[in-house]
mmCIF file of the N, C-alpha and C atoms, coordinates in Angstrom:
data_MODEL
# 
_entry.id   MODEL 
# 
loop_
_atom_site.group_PDB 
_atom_site.id 
_atom_site.type_symbol 
_atom_site.label_atom_id 
_atom_site.label_alt_id 
_atom_site.label_comp_id 
_atom_site.label_asym_id 
_atom_site.label_entity_id 
_atom_site.label_seq_id 
_atom_site.pdbx_PDB_ins_code 
_atom_site.Cartn_x 
_atom_site.Cartn_y 
_atom_site.Cartn_z 
_atom_site.occupancy 
_atom_site.B_iso_or_equiv 
_atom_site.pdbx_formal_charge 
_atom_site.auth_seq_id 
_atom_site.auth_comp_id 
_atom_site.auth_asym_id 
_atom_site.auth_atom_id 
_atom_site.pdbx_PDB_model_num 
ATOM 1   N N  . MET A 1 1  ? 26.553  70.336 -10.823 1.00 0.00 ? 1  MET A N  1 
ATOM 2   C CA . MET A 1 1  ? 25.407  70.664 -10.098 1.00 0.00 ? 1  MET A CA 1 
ATOM 3   C C  . MET A 1 1  ? 24.108  70.283 -10.672 1.00 0.00 ? 1  MET A C  1 
ATOM 4   N N  . LYS A 1 2  ? 24.059  70.303 -12.268 1.00 0.00 ? 2  LYS A N  1 
ATOM 5   C CA . LYS A 1 2  ? 22.989  69.898 -12.808 1.00 0.00 ? 2  LYS A CA 1 
ATOM 6   C C  . LYS A 1 2  ? 22.549  68.365 -12.495 1.00 0.00 ? 2  LYS A C  1 
ATOM 7   N N  . LYS A 1 3  ? 23.489  67.517 -12.544 1.00 0.00 ? 3  LYS A N  1 
ATOM 8   C CA . LYS A 1 3  ? 23.611  66.230 -12.260 1.00 0.00 ? 3  LYS A CA 1 
ATOM 9   C C  . LYS A 1 3  ? 22.886  66.007 -10.703 1.00 0.00 ? 3  LYS A C  1 
ATOM 10  N N  . PHE A 1 4  ? 23.386  66.789 -9.844  1.00 0.00 ? 4  PHE A N  1 
ATOM 11  C CA . PHE A 1 4  ? 22.861  66.669 -8.533  1.00 0.00 ? 4  PHE A CA 1 
ATOM 12  C C  . PHE A 1 4  ? 21.427  66.982 -8.401  1.00 0.00 ? 4  PHE A C  1 
ATOM 13  N N  . VAL A 1 5  ? 21.076  68.134 -8.966  1.00 0.00 ? 5  VAL A N  1 
ATOM 14  C CA . VAL A 1 5  ? 19.674  68.521 -9.024  1.00 0.00 ? 5  VAL A CA 1 
ATOM 15  C C  . VAL A 1 5  ? 18.772  67.450 -9.681  1.00 0.00 ? 5  VAL A C  1 
ATOM 16  N N  . ARG A 1 6  ? 19.260  66.879 -10.817 1.00 0.00 ? 6  ARG A N  1 
ATOM 17  C CA . ARG A 1 6  ? 18.486  65.816 -11.464 1.00 0.00 ? 6  ARG A CA 1 
ATOM 18  C C  . ARG A 1 6  ? 18.316  64.527 -10.669 1.00 0.00 ? 6  ARG A C  1 
ATOM 19  N N  . ASN A 1 7  ? 19.359  64.213 -10.005 1.00 0.00 ? 7  ASN A N  1 
ATOM 20  C CA . ASN A 1 7  ? 19.275  63.020 -9.130  1.00 0.00 ? 7  ASN A CA 1 
ATOM 21  C C  . ASN A 1 7  ? 18.407  63.239 -8.038  1.00 0.00 ? 7  ASN A C  1 
ATOM 22  N N  . ALA A 1 8  ? 18.499  64.482 -7.330  1.00 0.00 ? 8  ALA A N  1 
ATOM 23  C CA . ALA A 1 8  ? 17.517  64.848 -6.309  1.00 0.00 ? 8  ALA A CA 1 
ATOM 24  C C  . ALA A 1 8  ? 16.173  64.722 -6.701  1.00 0.00 ? 8  ALA A C  1 
ATOM 25  N N  . VAL A 1 9  ? 15.717  65.281 -7.846  1.00 0.00 ? 9  VAL A N  1 
ATOM 26  C CA . VAL A 1 9  ? 14.377  65.161 -8.467  1.00 0.00 ? 9  VAL A CA 1 
ATOM 27  C C  . VAL A 1 9  ? 14.079  63.842 -8.715  1.00 0.00 ? 9  VAL A C  1 
ATOM 28  N N  . LEU A 1 10 ? 14.713  63.118 -9.239  1.00 0.00 ? 10 LEU A N  1 
ATOM 29  C CA . LEU A 1 10 ? 14.440  61.773 -9.627  1.00 0.00 ? 10 LEU A CA 1 
ATOM 30  C C  . LEU A 1 10 ? 14.120  61.039 -8.325  1.00 0.00 ? 10 LEU A C  1 
ATOM 31  N N  . ALA A 1 11 ? 15.024  61.145 -7.244  1.00 0.00 ? 11 ALA A N  1 
ATOM 32  C CA . ALA A 1 11 ? 14.936  60.360 -5.989  1.00 0.00 ? 11 ALA A CA 1 
ATOM 33  C C  . ALA A 1 11 ? 13.573  60.823 -5.369  1.00 0.00 ? 11 ALA A C  1 
ATOM 34  N N  . THR A 1 12 ? 13.360  62.187 -5.241  1.00 0.00 ? 12 THR A N  1 
ATOM 35  C CA . THR A 1 12 ? 11.945  62.595 -4.816  1.00 0.00 ? 12 THR A CA 1 
ATOM 36  C C  . THR A 1 12 ? 10.684  61.918 -5.628  1.00 0.00 ? 12 THR A C  1 
ATOM 37  N N  . LEU A 1 13 ? 10.952  61.900 -6.857  1.00 0.00 ? 13 LEU A N  1 
ATOM 38  C CA . LEU A 1 13 ? 9.674   61.333 -7.545  1.00 0.00 ? 13 LEU A CA 1 
ATOM 39  C C  . LEU A 1 13 ? 9.588   59.789 -7.314  1.00 0.00 ? 13 LEU A C  1 
ATOM 40  N N  . LEU A 1 14 ? 10.691  59.100 -7.263  1.00 0.00 ? 14 LEU A N  1 
ATOM 41  C CA . LEU A 1 14 ? 10.566  57.691 -6.897  1.00 0.00 ? 14 LEU A CA 1 
ATOM 42  C C  . LEU A 1 14 ? 10.071  57.423 -5.689  1.00 0.00 ? 14 LEU A C  1 
ATOM 43  N N  . THR A 1 15 ? 10.530  58.184 -4.562  1.00 0.00 ? 15 THR A N  1 
ATOM 44  C CA . THR A 1 15 ? 9.849   58.064 -3.142  1.00 0.00 ? 15 THR A CA 1 
ATOM 45  C C  . THR A 1 15 ? 8.543   58.411 -3.305  1.00 0.00 ? 15 THR A C  1 
ATOM 46  N N  . VAL A 1 16 ? 7.890   59.301 -3.889  1.00 0.00 ? 16 VAL A N  1 
ATOM 47  C CA . VAL A 1 16 ? 6.501   59.767 -3.841  1.00 0.00 ? 16 VAL A CA 1 
ATOM 48  C C  . VAL A 1 16 ? 5.782   58.544 -4.707  1.00 0.00 ? 16 VAL A C  1 
ATOM 49  N N  . ALA A 1 17 ? 6.180   58.144 -5.835  1.00 0.00 ? 17 ALA A N  1 
ATOM 50  C CA . ALA A 1 17 ? 5.632   57.045 -6.538  1.00 0.00 ? 17 ALA A CA 1 
ATOM 51  C C  . ALA A 1 17 ? 5.551   55.776 -5.577  1.00 0.00 ? 17 ALA A C  1 
ATOM 52  N N  . GLY A 1 18 ? 6.649   55.442 -5.104  1.00 0.00 ? 18 GLY A N  1 
ATOM 53  C CA . GLY A 1 18 ? 6.584   54.194 -4.087  1.00 0.00 ? 18 GLY A CA 1 
ATOM 54  C C  . GLY A 1 18 ? 5.652   54.377 -3.065  1.00 0.00 ? 18 GLY A C  1 
ATOM 55  N N  . THR A 1 19 ? 5.600   55.457 -2.315  1.00 0.00 ? 19 THR A N  1 
ATOM 56  C CA . THR A 1 19 ? 4.694   55.717 -1.191  1.00 0.00 ? 19 THR A CA 1 
ATOM 57  C C  . THR A 1 19 ? 3.099   55.702 -1.736  1.00 0.00 ? 19 THR A C  1 
ATOM 58  N N  . THR A 1 20 ? 2.955   56.277 -2.793  1.00 0.00 ? 20 THR A N  1 
ATOM 59  C CA . THR A 1 20 ? 1.551   56.201 -3.314  1.00 0.00 ? 20 THR A CA 1 
ATOM 60  C C  . THR A 1 20 ? 1.249   54.679 -3.636  1.00 0.00 ? 20 THR A C  1 
ATOM 61  N N  . ALA A 1 21 ? 2.129   53.952 -4.305  1.00 0.00 ? 21 ALA A N  1 
ATOM 62  C CA . ALA A 1 21 ? 1.811   52.541 -4.524  1.00 0.00 ? 21 ALA A CA 1 
ATOM 63  C C  . ALA A 1 21 ? 1.481   51.709 -3.202  1.00 0.00 ? 21 ALA A C  1 
ATOM 64  N N  . VAL A 1 22 ? 2.141   51.999 -2.334  1.00 0.00 ? 22 VAL A N  1 
ATOM 65  C CA . VAL A 1 22 ? 2.059   51.195 -0.954  1.00 0.00 ? 22 VAL A CA 1 
ATOM 66  C C  . VAL A 1 22 ? 0.826   51.704 -0.343  1.00 0.00 ? 22 VAL A C  1 
ATOM 67  N N  . VAL A 1 23 ? 0.509   52.821 -0.295  1.00 0.00 ? 23 VAL A N  1 
ATOM 68  C CA . VAL A 1 23 ? -0.643  53.382 0.495   1.00 0.00 ? 23 VAL A CA 1 
ATOM 69  C C  . VAL A 1 23 ? -2.103  52.983 -0.397  1.00 0.00 ? 23 VAL A C  1 
ATOM 70  N N  . ALA A 1 24 ? -1.967  52.960 -1.751  1.00 0.00 ? 24 ALA A N  1 
ATOM 71  C CA . ALA A 1 24 ? -3.034  52.734 -2.592  1.00 0.00 ? 24 ALA A CA 1 
ATOM 72  C C  . ALA A 1 24 ? -3.416  51.276 -2.609  1.00 0.00 ? 24 ALA A C  1 
ATOM 73  N N  . SER A 1 25 ? -2.543  50.340 -2.323  1.00 0.00 ? 25 SER A N  1 
ATOM 74  C CA . SER A 1 25 ? -2.821  48.950 -2.240  1.00 0.00 ? 25 SER A CA 1 
ATOM 75  C C  . SER A 1 25 ? -3.951  48.626 -1.126  1.00 0.00 ? 25 SER A C  1 
ATOM 76  N N  . PRO A 1 26 ? -5.057  48.130 -1.611  1.00 0.00 ? 26 PRO A N  1 
ATOM 77  C CA . PRO A 1 26 ? -6.167  47.780 -0.612  1.00 0.00 ? 26 PRO A CA 1 
ATOM 78  C C  . PRO A 1 26 ? -6.007  46.459 0.027   1.00 0.00 ? 26 PRO A C  1 
ATOM 79  N N  . ALA A 1 27 ? -6.445  46.446 1.358   1.00 0.00 ? 27 ALA A N  1 
ATOM 80  C CA . ALA A 1 27 ? -6.303  45.222 2.031   1.00 0.00 ? 27 ALA A CA 1 
ATOM 81  C C  . ALA A 1 27 ? -7.524  44.319 1.843   1.00 0.00 ? 27 ALA A C  1 
ATOM 82  N N  . MET A 1 28 ? -7.473  43.116 1.919   1.00 0.00 ? 28 MET A N  1 
ATOM 83  C CA . MET A 1 28 ? -8.674  42.191 1.654   1.00 0.00 ? 28 MET A CA 1 
ATOM 84  C C  . MET A 1 28 ? -9.646  42.372 2.828   1.00 0.00 ? 28 MET A C  1 
ATOM 85  N N  . ALA A 1 29 ? -10.746 42.742 2.570   1.00 0.00 ? 29 ALA A N  1 
ATOM 86  C CA . ALA A 1 29 ? -11.830 42.726 3.633   1.00 0.00 ? 29 ALA A CA 1 
ATOM 87  C C  . ALA A 1 29 ? -12.427 41.464 3.844   1.00 0.00 ? 29 ALA A C  1 
ATOM 88  N N  . LEU A 1 30 ? -12.818 41.111 5.023   1.00 0.00 ? 30 LEU A N  1 
ATOM 89  C CA . LEU A 1 30 ? -13.567 39.796 5.381   1.00 0.00 ? 30 LEU A CA 1 
ATOM 90  C C  . LEU A 1 30 ? -15.090 39.896 4.839   1.00 0.00 ? 30 LEU A C  1 
ATOM 91  N N  . PRO A 1 31 ? -15.287 38.839 4.195   1.00 0.00 ? 31 PRO A N  1 
ATOM 92  C CA . PRO A 1 31 ? -16.790 39.039 3.655   1.00 0.00 ? 31 PRO A CA 1 
ATOM 93  C C  . PRO A 1 31 ? -17.970 38.968 5.010   1.00 0.00 ? 31 PRO A C  1 
ATOM 94  N N  . PHE A 1 32 ? -19.025 39.670 4.812   1.00 0.00 ? 32 PHE A N  1 
ATOM 95  C CA . PHE A 1 32 ? -19.971 39.741 5.840   1.00 0.00 ? 32 PHE A CA 1 
ATOM 96  C C  . PHE A 1 32 ? -21.006 38.611 5.480   1.00 0.00 ? 32 PHE A C  1 
ATOM 97  N N  . PRO A 1 33 ? -21.347 37.801 6.482   1.00 0.00 ? 33 PRO A N  1 
ATOM 98  C CA . PRO A 1 33 ? -22.353 36.874 6.379   1.00 0.00 ? 33 PRO A CA 1 
ATOM 99  C C  . PRO A 1 33 ? -23.749 37.404 6.446   1.00 0.00 ? 33 PRO A C  1 
ATOM 100 N N  . ASN A 1 34 ? -24.688 36.778 5.736   1.00 0.00 ? 34 ASN A N  1 
ATOM 101 C CA . ASN A 1 34 ? -26.119 37.105 5.938   1.00 0.00 ? 34 ASN A CA 1 
ATOM 102 C C  . ASN A 1 34 ? -26.683 36.659 7.168   1.00 0.00 ? 34 ASN A C  1 
ATOM 103 N N  . ASN A 1 35 ? -27.957 36.605 7.377   1.00 0.00 ? 35 ASN A N  1 
ATOM 104 C CA . ASN A 1 35 ? -28.584 36.318 8.580   1.00 0.00 ? 35 ASN A CA 1 
ATOM 105 C C  . ASN A 1 35 ? -28.498 34.731 8.687   1.00 0.00 ? 35 ASN A C  1 
ATOM 106 N N  . ASP A 1 36 ? -28.560 33.951 7.630   1.00 0.00 ? 36 ASP A N  1 
ATOM 107 C CA . ASP A 1 36 ? -28.601 32.539 7.693   1.00 0.00 ? 36 ASP A CA 1 
ATOM 108 C C  . ASP A 1 36 ? -27.316 31.835 7.006   1.00 0.00 ? 36 ASP A C  1 
ATOM 109 N N  . GLU A 1 37 ? -26.241 32.593 7.345   1.00 0.00 ? 37 GLU A N  1 
ATOM 110 C CA . GLU A 1 37 ? -24.975 31.946 6.678   1.00 0.00 ? 37 GLU A CA 1 
ATOM 111 C C  . GLU A 1 37 ? -23.809 32.154 7.610   1.00 0.00 ? 37 GLU A C  1 
ATOM 112 N N  . SER A 1 38 ? -22.782 31.391 7.269   1.00 0.00 ? 38 SER A N  1 
ATOM 113 C CA . SER A 1 38 ? -21.490 31.419 8.022   1.00 0.00 ? 38 SER A CA 1 
ATOM 114 C C  . SER A 1 38 ? -20.507 31.367 6.971   1.00 0.00 ? 38 SER A C  1 
ATOM 115 N N  . ILE A 1 39 ? -19.340 31.874 7.253   1.00 0.00 ? 39 ILE A N  1 
ATOM 116 C CA . ILE A 1 39 ? -18.071 32.001 6.340   1.00 0.00 ? 39 ILE A CA 1 
ATOM 117 C C  . ILE A 1 39 ? -17.068 31.201 6.683   1.00 0.00 ? 39 ILE A C  1 
ATOM 118 N N  . THR A 1 40 ? -16.486 30.350 6.012   1.00 0.00 ? 40 THR A N  1 
ATOM 119 C CA . THR A 1 40 ? -15.383 29.424 6.267   1.00 0.00 ? 40 THR A CA 1 
ATOM 120 C C  . THR A 1 40 ? -14.226 29.745 5.409   1.00 0.00 ? 40 THR A C  1 
ATOM 121 N N  . PHE A 1 41 ? -13.168 30.005 5.977   1.00 0.00 ? 41 PHE A N  1 
ATOM 122 C CA . PHE A 1 41 ? -11.817 30.243 5.342   1.00 0.00 ? 41 PHE A CA 1 
ATOM 123 C C  . PHE A 1 41 ? -10.998 29.105 5.751   1.00 0.00 ? 41 PHE A C  1 
ATOM 124 N N  . ILE A 1 42 ? -10.332 28.475 4.611   1.00 0.00 ? 42 ILE A N  1 
ATOM 125 C CA . ILE A 1 42 ? -9.305  27.421 4.639   1.00 0.00 ? 42 ILE A CA 1 
ATOM 126 C C  . ILE A 1 42 ? -7.971  28.021 4.262   1.00 0.00 ? 42 ILE A C  1 
ATOM 127 N N  . TYR A 1 43 ? -6.994  27.954 5.078   1.00 0.00 ? 43 TYR A N  1 
ATOM 128 C CA . TYR A 1 43 ? -5.681  28.387 4.926   1.00 0.00 ? 43 TYR A CA 1 
ATOM 129 C C  . TYR A 1 43 ? -4.661  27.341 4.626   1.00 0.00 ? 43 TYR A C  1 
ATOM 130 N N  . TYR A 1 44 ? -3.828  27.724 3.662   1.00 0.00 ? 44 TYR A N  1 
ATOM 131 C CA . TYR A 1 44 ? -2.909  26.657 2.944   1.00 0.00 ? 44 TYR A CA 1 
ATOM 132 C C  . TYR A 1 44 ? -1.493  27.032 3.231   1.00 0.00 ? 44 TYR A C  1 
ATOM 133 N N  . SER A 1 45 ? -0.611  26.078 3.060   1.00 0.00 ? 45 SER A N  1 
ATOM 134 C CA . SER A 1 45 ? 0.948   26.491 3.415   1.00 0.00 ? 45 SER A CA 1 
ATOM 135 C C  . SER A 1 45 ? 1.587   27.244 2.389   1.00 0.00 ? 45 SER A C  1 
ATOM 136 N N  . ASP A 1 46 ? 1.013   26.986 1.142   1.00 0.00 ? 46 ASP A N  1 
ATOM 137 C CA . ASP A 1 46 ? 1.698   27.752 0.030   1.00 0.00 ? 46 ASP A CA 1 
ATOM 138 C C  . ASP A 1 46 ? 0.778   27.925 -1.023  1.00 0.00 ? 46 ASP A C  1 
ATOM 139 N N  . ALA A 1 47 ? 1.158   28.457 -2.264  1.00 0.00 ? 47 ALA A N  1 
ATOM 140 C CA . ALA A 1 47 ? 0.298   28.810 -3.408  1.00 0.00 ? 47 ALA A CA 1 
ATOM 141 C C  . ALA A 1 47 ? -0.371  27.716 -3.937  1.00 0.00 ? 47 ALA A C  1 
ATOM 142 N N  . SER A 1 48 ? 0.356   26.446 -3.855  1.00 0.00 ? 48 SER A N  1 
ATOM 143 C CA . SER A 1 48 ? -0.305  25.316 -4.622  1.00 0.00 ? 48 SER A CA 1 
ATOM 144 C C  . SER A 1 48 ? -1.688  24.862 -3.967  1.00 0.00 ? 48 SER A C  1 
ATOM 145 N N  . LYS A 1 49 ? -1.957  25.480 -2.763  1.00 0.00 ? 49 LYS A N  1 
ATOM 146 C CA . LYS A 1 49 ? -3.064  25.118 -1.908  1.00 0.00 ? 49 LYS A CA 1 
ATOM 147 C C  . LYS A 1 49 ? -3.449  23.587 -1.779  1.00 0.00 ? 49 LYS A C  1 
ATOM 148 N N  . THR A 1 50 ? -2.431  22.872 -1.447  1.00 0.00 ? 50 THR A N  1 
ATOM 149 C CA . THR A 1 50 ? -2.667  21.470 -1.166  1.00 0.00 ? 50 THR A CA 1 
ATOM 150 C C  . THR A 1 50 ? -2.531  20.962 0.196   1.00 0.00 ? 50 THR A C  1 
ATOM 151 N N  . VAL A 1 51 ? -1.885  21.777 1.028   1.00 0.00 ? 51 VAL A N  1 
ATOM 152 C CA . VAL A 1 51 ? -1.699  21.422 2.480   1.00 0.00 ? 51 VAL A CA 1 
ATOM 153 C C  . VAL A 1 51 ? -2.399  22.323 3.239   1.00 0.00 ? 51 VAL A C  1 
ATOM 154 N N  . GLU A 1 52 ? -3.496  21.860 4.001   1.00 0.00 ? 52 GLU A N  1 
ATOM 155 C CA . GLU A 1 52 ? -4.386  22.809 4.893   1.00 0.00 ? 52 GLU A CA 1 
ATOM 156 C C  . GLU A 1 52 ? -3.553  23.167 6.275   1.00 0.00 ? 52 GLU A C  1 
ATOM 157 N N  . VAL A 1 53 ? -3.361  24.361 6.660   1.00 0.00 ? 53 VAL A N  1 
ATOM 158 C CA . VAL A 1 53 ? -2.689  24.581 7.916   1.00 0.00 ? 53 VAL A CA 1 
ATOM 159 C C  . VAL A 1 53 ? -3.678  25.501 8.852   1.00 0.00 ? 53 VAL A C  1 
ATOM 160 N N  . GLY A 1 54 ? -4.858  25.783 8.488   1.00 0.00 ? 54 GLY A N  1 
ATOM 161 C CA . GLY A 1 54 ? -5.629  26.418 9.278   1.00 0.00 ? 54 GLY A CA 1 
ATOM 162 C C  . GLY A 1 54 ? -7.105  26.606 8.941   1.00 0.00 ? 54 GLY A C  1 
ATOM 163 N N  . MET A 1 55 ? -8.037  27.048 9.791   1.00 0.00 ? 55 MET A N  1 
ATOM 164 C CA . MET A 1 55 ? -9.405  27.320 9.271   1.00 0.00 ? 55 MET A CA 1 
ATOM 165 C C  . MET A 1 55 ? -10.044 28.394 10.251  1.00 0.00 ? 55 MET A C  1 
ATOM 166 N N  . LEU A 1 56 ? -10.890 29.238 9.657   1.00 0.00 ? 56 LEU A N  1 
ATOM 167 C CA . LEU A 1 56 ? -11.590 30.325 10.351  1.00 0.00 ? 56 LEU A CA 1 
ATOM 168 C C  . LEU A 1 56 ? -12.921 30.085 10.163  1.00 0.00 ? 56 LEU A C  1 
ATOM 169 N N  . VAL A 1 57 ? -14.020 29.931 10.976  1.00 0.00 ? 57 VAL A N  1 
ATOM 170 C CA . VAL A 1 57 ? -15.326 29.947 10.688  1.00 0.00 ? 57 VAL A CA 1 
ATOM 171 C C  . VAL A 1 57 ? -16.017 30.970 11.640  1.00 0.00 ? 57 VAL A C  1 
ATOM 172 N N  . TYR A 1 58 ? -16.967 31.783 10.972  1.00 0.00 ? 58 TYR A N  1 
ATOM 173 C CA . TYR A 1 58 ? -17.632 32.860 11.632  1.00 0.00 ? 58 TYR A CA 1 
ATOM 174 C C  . TYR A 1 58 ? -19.145 33.096 11.055  1.00 0.00 ? 58 TYR A C  1 
ATOM 175 N N  . GLY A 1 59 ? -20.087 33.689 11.739  1.00 0.00 ? 59 GLY A N  1 
ATOM 176 C CA . GLY A 1 59 ? -21.162 33.998 11.170  1.00 0.00 ? 59 GLY A CA 1 
ATOM 177 C C  . GLY A 1 59 ? -22.337 33.760 12.048  1.00 0.00 ? 59 GLY A C  1 
ATOM 178 N N  . ASN A 1 60 ? -23.359 33.255 11.457  1.00 0.00 ? 60 ASN A N  1 
ATOM 179 C CA . ASN A 1 60 ? -24.686 33.004 12.177  1.00 0.00 ? 60 ASN A CA 1 
ATOM 180 C C  . ASN A 1 60 ? -25.197 31.677 12.258  1.00 0.00 ? 60 ASN A C  1 
ATOM 181 N N  . CYS A 1 61 ? -24.333 30.699 12.061  1.00 0.00 ? 61 CYS A N  1 
ATOM 182 C CA . CYS A 1 61 ? -24.901 29.347 12.029  1.00 0.00 ? 61 CYS A CA 1 
ATOM 183 C C  . CYS A 1 61 ? -24.176 28.596 13.383  1.00 0.00 ? 61 CYS A C  1 
ATOM 184 N N  . GLY A 1 62 ? -24.077 29.270 14.421  1.00 0.00 ? 62 GLY A N  1 
ATOM 185 C CA . GLY A 1 62 ? -23.396 28.471 15.512  1.00 0.00 ? 62 GLY A CA 1 
ATOM 186 C C  . GLY A 1 62 ? -22.251 29.311 15.971  1.00 0.00 ? 62 GLY A C  1 
ATOM 187 N N  . ASN A 1 63 ? -21.233 28.875 16.881  1.00 0.00 ? 63 ASN A N  1 
ATOM 188 C CA . ASN A 1 63 ? -20.134 29.495 17.426  1.00 0.00 ? 63 ASN A CA 1 
ATOM 189 C C  . ASN A 1 63 ? -19.173 29.550 16.250  1.00 0.00 ? 63 ASN A C  1 
ATOM 190 N N  . SER A 1 64 ? -18.404 30.653 16.440  1.00 0.00 ? 64 SER A N  1 
ATOM 191 C CA . SER A 1 64 ? -17.294 30.937 15.585  1.00 0.00 ? 64 SER A CA 1 
ATOM 192 C C  . SER A 1 64 ? -16.123 30.254 16.214  1.00 0.00 ? 64 SER A C  1 
ATOM 193 N N  . PHE A 1 65 ? -15.144 29.914 15.271  1.00 0.00 ? 65 PHE A N  1 
ATOM 194 C CA . PHE A 1 65 ? -13.941 29.239 15.773  1.00 0.00 ? 65 PHE A CA 1 
ATOM 195 C C  . PHE A 1 65 ? -12.779 29.375 14.827  1.00 0.00 ? 65 PHE A C  1 
ATOM 196 N N  . GLU A 1 66 ? -11.600 29.173 15.466  1.00 0.00 ? 66 GLU A N  1 
ATOM 197 C CA . GLU A 1 66 ? -10.410 29.273 14.447  1.00 0.00 ? 66 GLU A CA 1 
ATOM 198 C C  . GLU A 1 66 ? -9.528  28.178 14.976  1.00 0.00 ? 66 GLU A C  1 
ATOM 199 N N  . ASP A 1 67 ? -8.857  27.549 14.154  1.00 0.00 ? 67 ASP A N  1 
ATOM 200 C CA . ASP A 1 67 ? -7.904  26.477 14.282  1.00 0.00 ? 67 ASP A CA 1 
ATOM 201 C C  . ASP A 1 67 ? -6.774  26.549 13.325  1.00 0.00 ? 67 ASP A C  1 
ATOM 202 N N  . GLY A 1 68 ? -5.419  26.500 14.041  1.00 0.00 ? 68 GLY A N  1 
ATOM 203 C CA . GLY A 1 68 ? -4.363  26.360 13.112  1.00 0.00 ? 68 GLY A CA 1 
ATOM 204 C C  . GLY A 1 68 ? -3.707  27.787 12.899  1.00 0.00 ? 68 GLY A C  1 
ATOM 205 N N  . ILE A 1 69 ? -3.246  28.031 11.809  1.00 0.00 ? 69 ILE A N  1 
ATOM 206 C CA . ILE A 1 69 ? -2.595  29.269 11.559  1.00 0.00 ? 69 ILE A CA 1 
ATOM 207 C C  . ILE A 1 69 ? -3.173  29.907 10.410  1.00 0.00 ? 69 ILE A C  1 
ATOM 208 N N  . ARG A 1 70 ? -3.103  31.176 10.357  1.00 0.00 ? 70 ARG A N  1 
ATOM 209 C CA . ARG A 1 70 ? -3.584  31.951 9.034   1.00 0.00 ? 70 ARG A CA 1 
ATOM 210 C C  . ARG A 1 70 ? -2.389  32.423 8.247   1.00 0.00 ? 70 ARG A C  1 
ATOM 211 N N  . THR A 1 71 ? -2.547  32.158 6.958   1.00 0.00 ? 71 THR A N  1 
ATOM 212 C CA . THR A 1 71 ? -1.629  32.362 5.854   1.00 0.00 ? 71 THR A CA 1 
ATOM 213 C C  . THR A 1 71 ? -2.232  33.343 4.779   1.00 0.00 ? 71 THR A C  1 
ATOM 214 N N  . ARG A 1 72 ? -1.236  33.808 3.917   1.00 0.00 ? 72 ARG A N  1 
ATOM 215 C CA . ARG A 1 72 ? -1.867  34.412 2.831   1.00 0.00 ? 72 ARG A CA 1 
ATOM 216 C C  . ARG A 1 72 ? -2.394  33.796 1.794   1.00 0.00 ? 72 ARG A C  1 
ATOM 217 N N  . TYR A 1 73 ? -2.484  32.336 1.908   1.00 0.00 ? 73 TYR A N  1 
ATOM 218 C CA . TYR A 1 73 ? -2.915  31.476 0.878   1.00 0.00 ? 73 TYR A CA 1 
ATOM 219 C C  . TYR A 1 73 ? -4.188  31.054 1.428   1.00 0.00 ? 73 TYR A C  1 
ATOM 220 N N  . SER A 1 74 ? -5.492  31.486 0.938   1.00 0.00 ? 74 SER A N  1 
ATOM 221 C CA . SER A 1 74 ? -6.623  30.860 1.381   1.00 0.00 ? 74 SER A CA 1 
ATOM 222 C C  . SER A 1 74 ? -7.699  30.869 0.318   1.00 0.00 ? 74 SER A C  1 
ATOM 223 N N  . THR A 1 75 ? -8.867  29.991 0.687   1.00 0.00 ? 75 THR A N  1 
ATOM 224 C CA . THR A 1 75 ? -10.055 29.987 0.081   1.00 0.00 ? 75 THR A CA 1 
ATOM 225 C C  . THR A 1 75 ? -11.059 30.143 1.032   1.00 0.00 ? 75 THR A C  1 
ATOM 226 N N  . TRP A 1 76 ? -12.245 30.737 0.564   1.00 0.00 ? 76 TRP A N  1 
ATOM 227 C CA . TRP A 1 76 ? -13.378 30.853 1.577   1.00 0.00 ? 76 TRP A CA 1 
ATOM 228 C C  . TRP A 1 76 ? -14.678 30.531 0.845   1.00 0.00 ? 76 TRP A C  1 
ATOM 229 N N  . TYR A 1 77 ? -15.577 30.165 1.485   1.00 0.00 ? 77 TYR A N  1 
ATOM 230 C CA . TYR A 1 77 ? -16.961 29.889 1.016   1.00 0.00 ? 77 TYR A CA 1 
ATOM 231 C C  . TYR A 1 77 ? -18.054 30.108 1.882   1.00 0.00 ? 77 TYR A C  1 
ATOM 232 N N  . ARG A 1 78 ? -19.328 30.339 1.692   1.00 0.00 ? 78 ARG A N  1 
ATOM 233 C CA . ARG A 1 78 ? -20.313 30.733 2.380   1.00 0.00 ? 78 ARG A CA 1 
ATOM 234 C C  . ARG A 1 78 ? -21.257 29.194 2.698   1.00 0.00 ? 78 ARG A C  1 
ATOM 235 N N  . THR A 1 79 ? -21.665 29.145 3.876   1.00 0.00 ? 79 THR A N  1 
ATOM 236 C CA . THR A 1 79 ? -22.588 27.988 4.083   1.00 0.00 ? 79 THR A CA 1 
ATOM 237 C C  . THR A 1 79 ? -24.009 28.426 4.694   1.00 0.00 ? 79 THR A C  1 
ATOM 238 N N  . SER A 1 80 ? -25.005 27.974 4.180   1.00 0.00 ? 80 SER A N  1 
ATOM 239 C CA . SER A 1 80 ? -26.271 28.309 4.665   1.00 0.00 ? 80 SER A CA 1 
ATOM 240 C C  . SER A 1 80 ? -26.792 27.473 5.897   1.00 0.00 ? 80 SER A C  1 
ATOM 241 N N  . CYS A 1 81 ? -27.378 27.978 6.918   1.00 0.00 ? 81 CYS A N  1 
ATOM 242 C CA . CYS A 1 81 ? -27.751 27.216 8.058   1.00 0.00 ? 81 CYS A CA 1 
ATOM 243 C C  . CYS A 1 81 ? -29.153 26.577 7.751   1.00 0.00 ? 81 CYS A C  1 
# 
């Protein structure tokens, strides 16, 4: 009986800890451009960041556009108009 209670308590604690870790992880927010800027994201196929597979441009320097695919591997920069 003691072993069952101990295992139940341990399972509950692990569930709560796992849920807290998932909920507490923040998502990446998109940077906000100033009045005379645009933001450009370059997306890559993998962590080596050598093969570009997509691009996203938005902001105040013309029309926004998106090409290719978005991946979790990216870099971004600001461009002034």
